[in-house]
N, C-alpha and C positions, 0 to 999 in steps of 0.2 A: 287370599289368593287371587290373582288378577285373571279375569277370563278374557280369552281370545276367541273371536268367532271367525270360522271359515265357512263361505257360502256359495253354493252353486247360484246361479242367475235364473235362466229360463226354467219357469215351472216352479220356482222356488222363491227367491226375492222378486221376480218378475212374473206377472201373470203369464201362463202359457200362451194365450191368444192375443192378448192386447200389448204385452210387454211392459204394462204399467207397474210402478211400484207404489203407488199412492197408498194402498191398503197396508203397506208396511211402515207408513209414516210415524206412528206411535212408537214402535220399537226403535227406528232410526234415530228419532229424536231423543229417545233415552240413552242409546249408546253414545251419541254427541255430548249429552249432559255429562255423562259419567267418564267420557274419554276412553271408551272401551274399543280397542282396535277390532276391525272386522275387515276381512280379506275375501274379496271376490276370487273364486276358484271356478274357472269357466272354459267352455270351449270357444268363447268369443275371442275376437282379436284385440290387440293393444289399441287400434283405432277406435274401435267399438267402446272399449272401456274407458277412453279419455272422454268421450262425449258424456257417458253416464256418470263418471266421476265429477265432471263439471256440474252437472245437474245436481248431484247430492252432496257437493262439498267434501268428497272423499279425499283423505290425505294419507292413507294408509298403502301399504304394498298391495299388488294384486297379481293373481296367477292366470295366465292365459293359455289358450289353445291345448286345454286337456293336460296342463302340467308341464307343458314344454318349456316354460320360461316364467321367472318372477321378476316383476319389475318393482324396484325399490326407490322411493323417492331418495335422491342422492344425500347421504348423510343421515337417513332415517335411524339407523342403528349406531350407536357410538363406538363402533368398532368396524374394522375392515373385514370384508368376506372374501375370502380367496376365490379366485376364478371370476370375479364380477368384470363386466364390460361397462364403461361409461357410455351412455348414449342418451341424447336428448333430455338430459336432467335426471336420469335414472342410472342406479347401479343395476344392471341386468345380470341375473344368474340363469344360464340356459342348459337344460338337460335334453332337449329335443334336437331333431335333425332338420336340416334346411327344407323348406318347402319344395323346392325343385326336385330335390332327392326323392321326397315321398311321393310326388306326383308321378315320377318314372316307375317307382316301385308298384304303385297302384296300377298303372298302365300294363306293366308285364304280368302282374298277378291276374288282372282281368282277361288279358289275351290268353293266357295259359290254361285257366280254369274255363273258359268259354263263357264267362259272366259279364253281362252287360252293366256297367256302371256309369253314373254321371256325377262328376265331382264339381264342386265350386268353380274350379279352374276351366271347366267345360261349358260354364253357364254364363250368361249376361248378367249385369246388375238387374235387368228387368226380369229375368227369369227367376233369379234369386228372391227378388221382392215378391214375386207372385206365389212361389214355393213356400216362402216362410211367412208370408202375410206382413212383410215389412215395408216401411215407406222406401222409396227408391234411394234416398241418400244413405239410410241405414243399411241397405243391402250393399252399396258401393263399400261402405266401411268394413262390413262382414266378409268381403272378398279380398281384403288386404291381409291375406294369409302369410304367415313367417314361418310356421313350424307344423301345421296340421291340416289335413284336407278332408272336409266333410264330403261325403258321397252317398248317393241312393243307389239301391240295387233294384234293377227292372224286375227280376223274378225272385221273390223270396225264396223259393226252393234252390236256387243257385248259391245262397250264402255260405253253405259249409264248404263247397269247392273253392269258392274265393278266400275264405278263412285259411284253408290249408296252404294255399299258395302264398298268402301273406306270411305265414310262419316260416315259409321256405326263404322269402325275403328277409327274414329276420326283422320285420318291423311290428309294431304293436297296433292292435284295432281295438275300437271299443264302439259302443251305441249310445246315443243321446236320445232326447226326446223325438226328434224328427230324422236325424241323420247318423249313419255310420261315419266313423272317423279312422283315418290311418295317421298315425303319430310316431314318433321316435321312441327310443328305448326307456323313456320315463312315463310317468302317469301322475294323476292328481295326488295321489298318495305320497309319492316321493317328494313332490314339492312341499305338500303340507307339512310333512315330517321335518323338512329342513327349516321350514319358517317356524315350526314350534320351538326347535332347537335354538334358533336365534333369538326368539322372544324369551326363552327361559334364561339365556345368557344376559339379556338385557333387562328383565323385570324380575328374575327369580322364578320360583314355581308358578306355573300357569295351570288354568283349567281350559282346555281347548274344547271347544264346541263346534260341531259341524252340521251343516243342513244340506241336504240334497234331494233329488227325487227320481234319478234314473240310474241305469247300469253304471254308466261311466263316472257316478259319484261314490260307488262302493269303496274304491281304493283309498279315498281320503276318509270316508266314514269310519273305515277300520281303523285308522291311526289316531283318531281323536278321543278325548275322554268322554265325551258326551255326543254321541251320534243320534241325528234326527232325521228321519224320512219323512217328506211331506205326504200328506193324504192324496193317494193316487190309486188308480186301479191296479197297479203292479206293486204297491207297497208290501202286501202280505207276501209275495213271492220274494221280493228283494230282501225282506227283513231276515230271511233264513241265512244269508250271507254276512250279516253284521250282528255279531253278538252284543247284547244290551242295547239295541237301538230302540229309540222312542219313535212312535208314530204320531205324527201332528194331528190334532183333531180336525182342521180345516186345510184345504188346499191352497197353494199359492201364496201371494203375500200376506193375506189375512192370517193364514196359519203360521207363516214365517214369524210375523208380528207377535201372535200369540205365545209361541214357543220361546222366543227370544226374551220376552218380557217375563215370562214364567221362570225361566233358568236364571235370570238376573235377579229374582225375587222382587219384581216390579209389577207382576201381574195381578 
């Protein structure tokens, strides 16, 4: 049975503080040697992913902005997928809503709840770089949003009021490692479930493996065959929501590498 790996990036494949993937090199090399597909499932933008994929020689599909869209290299699957849009060498499947729509919904929800929020669209490249600990060019890529708005809430006690208003706006929200996110009617789980279906049509029965570290990963960890939570302070709390989840022994890319190698039988 073929394994297919779905992975979050920040705090999982990438170090939470340095964004380095170097400690994951042993598993990445083993995946390449075996030809095992691995699919980033992230809140990051397509612009950010294209830089990372070039560094890693990644040739498989990727899921961006919390499940809002999947970018499939054109012709990746030997069959057509209904509803795809051809764009810049990709077959794109979109489940999310346009960025401008979400920005307006967040602005209305903030106003009606009396909650002060600051989104990426309100910040400069320099402010995003400082907040996220990113180089300036990386911050510029992170602000090229298409489907999802990361935002900060000034007063944590106001969050419940804001969430109530977001529900009235009929938009979804989630929380990542640093930011809240407002997104469209899909989530990471919807996107991963569809990719699993396409891989099964292509390869026959598959064993889906998912690795993540935060609340916004739970939706896709629930739909894979082997869910893995990275070793974080919140892992014990999050594991209650994912039946049968494994907890990695180490955090970040070192833990990612160890889990992937063990699950492939190469550890």
